[in-house]
PDB file of N, CA, C and O in Angstrom:
ATOM      1  N   UNK A   1       0.856  -1.171   0.000  1.00  0.00           N
ATOM      2  CA  UNK A   1       0.000   0.000   0.000  1.00  0.00           C
ATOM      3  C   UNK A   1       0.897   1.226   0.000  1.00  0.00           C
ATOM      4  O   UNK A   1       1.643   1.456   0.951  1.00  0.00           O
ATOM      5  N   UNK A   2       0.824   2.011  -1.063  1.00  0.00           N
ATOM      6  CA  UNK A   2       1.653   3.194  -1.182  1.00  0.00           C
ATOM      7  C   UNK A   2       1.105   4.360  -0.389  1.00  0.00           C
ATOM      8  O   UNK A   2       0.000   4.298   0.150  1.00  0.00           O
ATOM      9  N   UNK A   3       1.885   5.420  -0.322  1.00  0.00           N
ATOM     10  CA  UNK A   3       1.452   6.588   0.445  1.00  0.00           C
ATOM     11  C   UNK A   3       0.253   7.267  -0.205  1.00  0.00           C
ATOM     12  O   UNK A   3      -0.587   7.832   0.496  1.00  0.00           O
ATOM     13  N   UNK A   4       0.156   7.222  -1.541  1.00  0.00           N
ATOM     14  CA  UNK A   4      -0.998   7.819  -2.213  1.00  0.00           C
ATOM     15  C   UNK A   4      -2.271   7.053  -1.876  1.00  0.00           C
ATOM     16  O   UNK A   4      -3.314   7.661  -1.637  1.00  0.00           O
ATOM     17  N   UNK A   5      -2.196   5.732  -1.854  1.00  0.00           N
ATOM     18  CA  UNK A   5      -3.363   4.920  -1.500  1.00  0.00           C
ATOM     19  C   UNK A   5      -3.741   5.152  -0.046  1.00  0.00           C
ATOM     20  O   UNK A   5      -4.925   5.230   0.281  1.00  0.00           O
ATOM     21  N   UNK A   6      -2.746   5.264   0.833  1.00  0.00           N
ATOM     22  CA  UNK A   6      -3.022   5.526   2.247  1.00  0.00           C
ATOM     23  C   UNK A   6      -3.748   6.851   2.407  1.00  0.00           C
ATOM     24  O   UNK A   6      -4.711   6.939   3.169  1.00  0.00           O
ATOM     25  N   UNK A   7      -3.302   7.883   1.701  1.00  0.00           N
ATOM     26  CA  UNK A   7      -3.956   9.189   1.778  1.00  0.00           C
ATOM     27  C   UNK A   7      -5.387   9.113   1.249  1.00  0.00           C
ATOM     28  O   UNK A   7      -6.292   9.720   1.822  1.00  0.00           O
ATOM     29  N   UNK A   8      -5.598   8.374   0.164  1.00  0.00           N
ATOM     30  CA  UNK A   8      -6.951   8.230  -0.378  1.00  0.00           C
ATOM     31  C   UNK A   8      -7.868   7.506   0.596  1.00  0.00           C
ATOM     32  O   UNK A   8      -9.041   7.860   0.713  1.00  0.00           O
ATOM     33  N   UNK A   9      -7.353   6.492   1.300  1.00  0.00           N
ATOM     34  CA  UNK A   9      -8.175   5.758   2.269  1.00  0.00           C
ATOM     35  C   UNK A   9      -8.512   6.652   3.456  1.00  0.00           C
ATOM     36  O   UNK A   9      -9.638   6.617   3.952  1.00  0.00           O
ATOM     37  N   UNK A  10      -7.559   7.448   3.915  1.00  0.00           N
ATOM     38  CA  UNK A  10      -7.842   8.378   5.022  1.00  0.00           C
ATOM     39  C   UNK A  10      -8.906   9.382   4.593  1.00  0.00           C
ATOM     40  O   UNK A  10      -9.834   9.660   5.354  1.00  0.00           O
ATOM     41  N   UNK A  11      -8.786   9.926   3.394  1.00  0.00           N
ATOM     42  CA  UNK A  11      -9.806  10.848   2.894  1.00  0.00           C
ATOM     43  C   UNK A  11     -11.147  10.148   2.705  1.00  0.00           C
ATOM     44  O   UNK A  11     -12.199  10.757   2.895  1.00  0.00           O
ATOM     45  N   UNK A  12     -11.113   8.869   2.330  1.00  0.00           N
ATOM     46  CA  UNK A  12     -12.357   8.115   2.157  1.00  0.00           C
ATOM     47  C   UNK A  12     -13.070   7.920   3.486  1.00  0.00           C
ATOM     48  O   UNK A  12     -14.297   7.831   3.521  1.00  0.00           O
ATOM     49  N   UNK A  13     -12.323   7.855   4.571  1.00  0.00           N
ATOM     50  CA  UNK A  13     -12.946   7.720   5.881  1.00  0.00           C
ATOM     51  C   UNK A  13     -13.525   9.063   6.335  1.00  0.00           C
ATOM     52  O   UNK A  13     -14.618   9.114   6.897  1.00  0.00           O
ATOM     53  N   UNK A  14     -12.790  10.139   6.088  1.00  0.00           N
ATOM     54  CA  UNK A  14     -13.253  11.458   6.519  1.00  0.00           C
ATOM     55  C   UNK A  14     -14.355  12.008   5.623  1.00  0.00           C
ATOM     56  O   UNK A  14     -15.372  12.500   6.113  1.00  0.00           O
ATOM     57  N   UNK A  15     -14.156  11.926   4.319  1.00  0.00           N
ATOM     58  CA  UNK A  15     -15.126  12.426   3.345  1.00  0.00           C
ATOM     59  C   UNK A  15     -15.106  11.485   2.140  1.00  0.00           C
ATOM     60  O   UNK A  15     -14.343  11.696   1.197  1.00  0.00           O
ATOM     61  N   UNK A  16     -15.941  10.451   2.169  1.00  0.00           N
ATOM     62  CA  UNK A  16     -15.863   9.368   1.176  1.00  0.00           C
ATOM     63  C   UNK A  16     -15.847   9.798  -0.291  1.00  0.00           C
ATOM     64  O   UNK A  16     -15.022   9.280  -1.043  1.00  0.00           O
ATOM     65  N   UNK A  17     -16.709  10.713  -0.742  1.00  0.00           N
ATOM     66  CA  UNK A  17     -16.669  11.053  -2.167  1.00  0.00           C
ATOM     67  C   UNK A  17     -15.343  11.694  -2.603  1.00  0.00           C
ATOM     68  O   UNK A  17     -14.928  11.533  -3.751  1.00  0.00           O
ATOM     69  N   UNK A  18     -14.693  12.402  -1.712  1.00  0.00           N
ATOM     70  CA  UNK A  18     -13.429  13.049  -2.067  1.00  0.00           C
ATOM     71  C   UNK A  18     -12.337  12.027  -2.353  1.00  0.00           C
ATOM     72  O   UNK A  18     -11.580  12.181  -3.312  1.00  0.00           O
ATOM     73  N   UNK A  19     -12.249  10.991  -1.537  1.00  0.00           N
ATOM     74  CA  UNK A  19     -11.261   9.948  -1.772  1.00  0.00           C
ATOM     75  C   UNK A  19     -11.464   9.247  -3.103  1.00  0.00           C
ATOM     76  O   UNK A  19     -10.500   8.955  -3.810  1.00  0.00           O
ATOM     77  N   UNK A  20     -12.716   8.977  -3.445  1.00  0.00           N
ATOM     78  CA  UNK A  20     -13.018   8.317  -4.717  1.00  0.00           C
ATOM     79  C   UNK A  20     -12.793   9.278  -5.881  1.00  0.00           C
ATOM     80  O   UNK A  20     -12.316   8.867  -6.939  1.00  0.00           O
ATOM     81  N   UNK A  21     -13.129  10.536  -5.698  1.00  0.00           N
ATOM     82  CA  UNK A  21     -12.937  11.537  -6.752  1.00  0.00           C
ATOM     83  C   UNK A  21     -11.469  11.690  -7.124  1.00  0.00           C
ATOM     84  O   UNK A  21     -11.140  11.850  -8.300  1.00  0.00           O
ATOM     85  N   UNK A  22     -10.589  11.643  -6.137  1.00  0.00           N
ATOM     86  CA  UNK A  22      -9.164  11.790  -6.421  1.00  0.00           C
ATOM     87  C   UNK A  22      -8.642  10.660  -7.306  1.00  0.00           C
ATOM     88  O   UNK A  22      -7.721  10.875  -8.094  1.00  0.00           O
ATOM     89  N   UNK A  23      -9.203   9.483  -7.192  1.00  0.00           N
ATOM     90  CA  UNK A  23      -8.742   8.348  -8.006  1.00  0.00           C
ATOM     91  C   UNK A  23      -9.472   8.265  -9.341  1.00  0.00           C
ATOM     92  O   UNK A  23      -8.833   8.037 -10.368  1.00  0.00           O
ATOM     93  N   UNK A  24     -10.808   8.445  -9.358  1.00  0.00           N
ATOM     94  CA  UNK A  24     -11.606   8.172 -10.554  1.00  0.00           C
ATOM     95  C   UNK A  24     -12.199   9.405 -11.221  1.00  0.00           C
ATOM     96  O   UNK A  24     -12.775   9.287 -12.303  1.00  0.00           O
ATOM     97  N   UNK A  25     -12.081  10.564 -10.625  1.00  0.00           N
ATOM     98  CA  UNK A  25     -12.711  11.756 -11.194  1.00  0.00           C
ATOM     99  C   UNK A  25     -14.223  11.657 -11.065  1.00  0.00           C
ATOM    100  O   UNK A  25     -14.733  11.098 -10.094  1.00  0.00           O
ATOM    101  N   UNK A  26     -14.936  12.195 -12.039  1.00  0.00           N
ATOM    102  CA  UNK A  26     -16.404  12.184 -11.995  1.00  0.00           C
ATOM    103  C   UNK A  26     -16.973  10.959 -12.690  1.00  0.00           C
ATOM    104  O   UNK A  26     -17.952  11.058 -13.430  1.00  0.00           O
ATOM    105  N   UNK A  27     -16.365   9.814 -12.456  1.00  0.00           N
ATOM    106  CA  UNK A  27     -16.843   8.570 -13.047  1.00  0.00           C
ATOM    107  C   UNK A  27     -18.022   8.000 -12.283  1.00  0.00           C
ATOM    108  O   UNK A  27     -18.523   8.603 -11.334  1.00  0.00           O
ATOM    109  N   UNK A  28     -18.446   6.841 -12.709  1.00  0.00           N
ATOM    110  CA  UNK A  28     -19.591   6.162 -12.095  1.00  0.00           C
ATOM    111  C   UNK A  28     -19.317   5.870 -10.617  1.00  0.00           C
ATOM    112  O   UNK A  28     -20.216   5.985  -9.784  1.00  0.00           O
ATOM    113  N   UNK A  29     -18.081   5.495 -10.293  1.00  0.00           N
ATOM    114  CA  UNK A  29     -17.738   5.184  -8.898  1.00  0.00           C
ATOM    115  C   UNK A  29     -17.995   6.375  -7.983  1.00  0.00           C
ATOM    116  O   UNK A  29     -18.496   6.212  -6.871  1.00  0.00           O
ATOM    117  N   UNK A  30     -17.651   7.574  -8.453  1.00  0.00           N
ATOM    118  CA  UNK A  30     -17.869   8.783  -7.657  1.00  0.00           C
ATOM    119  C   UNK A  30     -19.350   9.008  -7.389  1.00  0.00           C
ATOM    120  O   UNK A  30     -19.738   9.291  -6.256  1.00  0.00           O
ATOM    121  N   UNK A  31     -20.176   8.885  -8.413  1.00  0.00           N
ATOM    122  CA  UNK A  31     -21.605   9.157  -8.251  1.00  0.00           C
ATOM    123  C   UNK A  31     -22.283   8.113  -7.365  1.00  0.00           C
ATOM    124  O   UNK A  31     -23.173   8.447  -6.583  1.00  0.00           O
ATOM    125  N   UNK A  32     -21.867   6.855  -7.484  1.00  0.00           N
ATOM    126  CA  UNK A  32     -22.411   5.819  -6.603  1.00  0.00           C
ATOM    127  C   UNK A  32     -22.035   6.122  -5.161  1.00  0.00           C
ATOM    128  O   UNK A  32     -22.865   6.012  -4.258  1.00  0.00           O
ATOM    129  N   UNK A  33     -20.774   6.505  -4.948  1.00  0.00           N
ATOM    130  CA  UNK A  33     -20.324   6.800  -3.590  1.00  0.00           C
ATOM    131  C   UNK A  33     -21.016   8.035  -3.035  1.00  0.00           C
ATOM    132  O   UNK A  33     -21.365   8.065  -1.855  1.00  0.00           O
ATOM    133  N   UNK A  34     -21.218   9.041  -3.854  1.00  0.00           N
ATOM    134  CA  UNK A  34     -21.917  10.245  -3.398  1.00  0.00           C
ATOM    135  C   UNK A  34     -23.347   9.913  -2.981  1.00  0.00           C
ATOM    136  O   UNK A  34     -23.816  10.389  -1.947  1.00  0.00           O
ATOM    137  N   UNK A  35     -24.036   9.105  -3.771  1.00  0.00           N
ATOM    138  CA  UNK A  35     -25.401   8.699  -3.437  1.00  0.00           C
ATOM    139  C   UNK A  35     -25.433   7.899  -2.139  1.00  0.00           C
ATOM    140  O   UNK A  35     -26.290   8.130  -1.287  1.00  0.00           O
ATOM    141  N   UNK A  36     -24.490   6.947  -1.986  1.00  0.00           N
ATOM    142  CA  UNK A  36     -24.451   6.155  -0.760  1.00  0.00           C
ATOM    143  C   UNK A  36     -24.119   7.016   0.452  1.00  0.00           C
ATOM    144  O   UNK A  36     -24.638   6.772   1.542  1.00  0.00           O
ATOM    145  N   UNK A  37     -23.265   8.015   0.278  1.00  0.00           N
ATOM    146  CA  UNK A  37     -22.919   8.905   1.391  1.00  0.00           C
ATOM    147  C   UNK A  37     -24.114   9.765   1.779  1.00  0.00           C
ATOM    148  O   UNK A  37     -24.325  10.029   2.963  1.00  0.00           O
ATOM    149  N   UNK A  38     -24.891  10.201   0.806  1.00  0.00           N
ATOM    150  CA  UNK A  38     -26.091  10.986   1.110  1.00  0.00           C
ATOM    151  C   UNK A  38     -27.114  10.128   1.840  1.00  0.00           C
ATOM    152  O   UNK A  38     -27.765  10.587   2.779  1.00  0.00           O
ATOM    153  N   UNK A  39     -27.254   8.874   1.401  1.00  0.00           N
ATOM    154  CA  UNK A  39     -28.228   7.983   2.040  1.00  0.00           C
ATOM    155  C   UNK A  39     -27.781   7.527   3.420  1.00  0.00           C
ATOM    156  O   UNK A  39     -28.613   7.263   4.288  1.00  0.00           O
ATOM    157  N   UNK A  40     -26.488   7.433   3.626  1.00  0.00           N
ATOM    158  CA  UNK A  40     -25.959   7.012   4.922  1.00  0.00           C
ATOM    159  C   UNK A  40     -24.445   7.092   4.894  1.00  0.00           C
ATOM    160  O   UNK A  40     -23.814   6.597   3.961  1.00  0.00           O
ATOM    161  N   UNK A  41     -23.871   7.694   5.882  1.00  0.00           N
ATOM    162  CA  UNK A  41     -22.434   7.945   5.889  1.00  0.00           C
ATOM    163  C   UNK A  41     -21.616   6.649   5.873  1.00  0.00           C
ATOM    164  O   UNK A  41     -20.617   6.553   5.160  1.00  0.00           O
ATOM    165  N   UNK A  42     -22.039   5.656   6.655  1.00  0.00           N
ATOM    166  CA  UNK A  42     -21.291   4.396   6.766  1.00  0.00           C
ATOM    167  C   UNK A  42     -21.275   3.628   5.436  1.00  0.00           C
ATOM    168  O   UNK A  42     -20.210   3.144   5.053  1.00  0.00           O
ATOM    169  N   UNK A  43     -22.389   3.489   4.715  1.00  0.00           N
ATOM    170  CA  UNK A  43     -22.310   2.819   3.414  1.00  0.00           C
ATOM    171  C   UNK A  43     -21.372   3.535   2.439  1.00  0.00           C
ATOM    172  O   UNK A  43     -20.706   2.888   1.630  1.00  0.00           O
ATOM    173  N   UNK A  44     -21.320   4.848   2.511  1.00  0.00           N
ATOM    174  CA  UNK A  44     -20.400   5.605   1.664  1.00  0.00           C
ATOM    175  C   UNK A  44     -18.958   5.289   1.977  1.00  0.00           C
ATOM    176  O   UNK A  44     -18.137   5.153   1.069  1.00  0.00           O
ATOM    177  N   UNK A  45     -18.637   5.169   3.266  1.00  0.00           N
ATOM    178  CA  UNK A  45     -17.271   4.836   3.681  1.00  0.00           C
ATOM    179  C   UNK A  45     -16.911   3.424   3.226  1.00  0.00           C
ATOM    180  O   UNK A  45     -15.826   3.198   2.690  1.00  0.00           O
ATOM    181  N   UNK A  46     -17.812   2.488   3.438  1.00  0.00           N
ATOM    182  CA  UNK A  46     -17.538   1.096   3.066  1.00  0.00           C
ATOM    183  C   UNK A  46     -17.309   0.984   1.565  1.00  0.00           C
ATOM    184  O   UNK A  46     -16.361   0.327   1.136  1.00  0.00           O
ATOM    185  N   UNK A  47     -18.153   1.609   0.767  1.00  0.00           N
ATOM    186  CA  UNK A  47     -17.990   1.535  -0.681  1.00  0.00           C
ATOM    187  C   UNK A  47     -16.700   2.228  -1.129  1.00  0.00           C
ATOM    188  O   UNK A  47     -15.995   1.716  -1.998  1.00  0.00           O
ATOM    189  N   UNK A  48     -16.389   3.376  -0.550  1.00  0.00           N
ATOM    190  CA  UNK A  48     -15.176   4.093  -0.926  1.00  0.00           C
ATOM    191  C   UNK A  48     -13.927   3.265  -0.647  1.00  0.00           C
ATOM    192  O   UNK A  48     -13.035   3.180  -1.492  1.00  0.00           O
ATOM    193  N   UNK A  49     -13.859   2.658   0.530  1.00  0.00           N
ATOM    194  CA  UNK A  49     -12.700   1.843   0.865  1.00  0.00           C
ATOM    195  C   UNK A  49     -12.638   0.626  -0.046  1.00  0.00           C
ATOM    196  O   UNK A  49     -11.555   0.241  -0.488  1.00  0.00           O
ATOM    197  N   UNK A  50     -13.773   0.019  -0.333  1.00  0.00           N
ATOM    198  CA  UNK A  50     -13.808  -1.144  -1.238  1.00  0.00           C
ATOM    199  C   UNK A  50     -13.270  -0.770  -2.618  1.00  0.00           C
ATOM    200  O   UNK A  50     -12.457  -1.495  -3.191  1.00  0.00           O
ATOM    201  N   UNK A  51     -13.727   0.362  -3.145  1.00  0.00           N
ATOM    202  CA  UNK A  51     -13.313   0.790  -4.484  1.00  0.00           C
ATOM    203  C   UNK A  51     -11.823   1.141  -4.508  1.00  0.00           C
ATOM    204  O   UNK A  51     -11.133   0.835  -5.481  1.00  0.00           O
ATOM    205  N   UNK A  52     -11.327   1.771  -3.462  1.00  0.00           N
ATOM    206  CA  UNK A  52      -9.939   2.229  -3.459  1.00  0.00           C
ATOM    207  C   UNK A  52      -8.953   1.086  -3.212  1.00  0.00           C
ATOM    208  O   UNK A  52      -7.849   1.094  -3.757  1.00  0.00           O
ATOM    209  N   UNK A  53      -9.335   0.121  -2.409  1.00  0.00           N
ATOM    210  CA  UNK A  53      -8.401  -0.959  -2.051  1.00  0.00           C
ATOM    211  C   UNK A  53      -8.469  -2.110  -3.059  1.00  0.00           C
ATOM    212  O   UNK A  53      -7.450  -2.738  -3.346  1.00  0.00           O
ATOM    213  N   UNK A  54      -9.642  -2.387  -3.591  1.00  0.00           N
ATOM    214  CA  UNK A  54      -9.797  -3.528  -4.512  1.00  0.00           C
ATOM    215  C   UNK A  54      -9.204  -3.261  -5.863  1.00  0.00           C
ATOM    216  O   UNK A  54      -9.256  -4.122  -6.741  1.00  0.00           O
TER     217      UNK A  54
END
């Protein structure tokens, strides 16, 4: 796990859409994560970490 990935995971915990945006831009992953974060903060975090680590 590189330092860039570590920073993205930390941002994904604090503000999930931002961590995903840094890696994928305004792609489908970002919009799914934004929707999940709006519906519930924890699902947004789980999806963001899944997308960034997998």
